[in-house]
N, C-alpha and C positions, 0 to 999 in steps of 0.2 A: 933318310927316314924310310922305315919299312911300311909295308901295306897293312893297314888296320882291317882286320876281318872280324865280322860280327861273331859273337859267342854262339857256338852251335846249340840248338834247341835240344832239350832233353828228349831222349827216346823213351817214352813211357812204356813199361811193361806191367803186367799184373804183379809180378814178383817185386818190382821196384816200389809200386804203390803199397803193397802189403808190408814191405820192409819199413817204409816211412810210417805207416799206421802202427806197426808193432813198436817202433822206437820212439814215436812222437805223439801219438794221438791221446792216450790216457796215461796219467802218471803211474809209476810203478807203486807208489804208496797206497793207491786206491784200487789197483788191479790185482785180482787173485789169479786169473788165467788169461792168457791170450792164445787163441787157437786159430789155425789157418786151414782152410780146405777141409772142413769136417762136416759130416751130416749129423746134425743135432736135432733138428726139428721134425725131419721127415726123411725117408730114404730117397726122395727125389730132390731134396732141397739142400744143396751144399752151401755152406757159409764160407765165403772168401776170407773174411776177417770176423772174429768173434771174440769179444772180451767180457768176461764175467768179473764184475767188481766185488770187492770184499763185502759190500752191503747187499749183494744178491741180485744186482741188475745186469742185464745182458745188452751189449751193444753189438749190432750186426752191421758190417760194412760190405756192401756189394760193389766189387771193383769192376769198372768198365774202362776199356781203353779204345772203344770205337762206338760210334752211333749205332751201327748194326748190332753189336753186342747188347747195347741198352734196349733197343727195340725188341730183340729176341727175348730178353728177360721179362718184358711186359706181357709175353704170351704165356708165362707160367701161371695158369689160371688159379690153381689151388693156393699156391704161395701168396699171391696178391690178394685173394679173398681172405685168407687167414690174417694177413697184415692189416687189411682195412676192416676186419671184423664182420664180414658177411658170410664167411664159410659156415656151412651147416654140418656139424659132426655126424658121421655115419654111426649106425647102430652096429656094434661088434658082438659076435658070439663069444661068450665067456663061460662055457660049460664046465670048465675045470674048477671054477670057483663056486659051482653050484647055482649059478645065476644063468638066466637065458641070454639076455642082451644088456649091454651098457653102451653109453656114447663113447666114441673114441676120445682119447686124450689128445687135445690140440695145443701145442706149445708154439710160442712166438717170442721174439726178443722184446725187450722194453723199448729200445730205440733201434730204428732201421734207417740206414742211409746209404746213398750212393757215393762212392769215392772215385773221382774222375780227374783226368788232366784239366787244368783251368780252361773253361769255355767250351768243353766238349758237349755239355748238356746245359740248357738254361733252366733256372729255377722253376719257371712255369711248366716245364715238361715233367717235373717230378711229382708223383702222386702226393696227396695231402698227408698221408701217413708216413712219408719218408722225408729224410733230410738230404742235404747235398753238401759234400765236402769237395772243394777244389784243391788239387795238389799243384804246388808251384815249384819253380826252380830256385827260389830264394827262401832263406829262413823267414819264418818258421816252418816252411815246407807244405803247410796245409792250412785251410781256413774254412769255417762254416759259411756257406752262401745261403743256405736255408737250414735252420736249426731243426733237428729231428724232434718231432713231438713224442711224448710218452704214450706208448700203446696200451699199457696196463700197469698195475701196481703190485701184482702177485710176485713175490720174491721166490727165486729158485735155489735149491741146494744142489750139490753134486749128484745126489741120488735122484732128484727129480728129472735131471737131464741125462742120467745114466752115463756120466762122463767117464767114470773109470773104465768101463767096457769100451767106450768109443776111443778113448786115449790109447788103450791097449791095441785095438785093431788099427788105429792110425799109425802107432809106433811100428807094428809089424809091417804095415804097407810101405813105410818109408825105409825100414830096414831092408825089405826085399828089393825095393827099387835101388837102394845104394849098392847092394850086392850085385844086382844085375848090371848097373851102370859101371861098376868096377871091372866086371869081366869083360 
């Protein structure tokens, strides 16, 4: 008889978690777009996983593979104020429209959650406005530990989010990276 060895634990990476979310989180029949590593809400706020449903709702998943990374995310003051609804929009100059000032447009997802390897973060550590998804080694690969609450009901169109331009620049970035990696 041979030696029985325990099955090796999965080595979790951000790419592996994003791949599971892309392939298993929302059904293809309800999803219009699935986007990874894109700045949609703010130039300092990168969404690891973002899904826009056909009904106009956005799900954002923040992927964490270490506790240090989770704690660092909590230091992003503006992002978390926007998510919890306490952010005060700034007055922006808009002279080109013939107006003096108007409040900045502040966008946020309808649902925000953390996606982490099972047990990395406990539900009580997650803010009230966020959900928690555990990734597992066995099918179905993920499960809600804390359901993400709805943050608002305003639906978005592609134009509201300026997705066409963002997709274009994201495509160029990936293209340039592929060319650089190939050389």
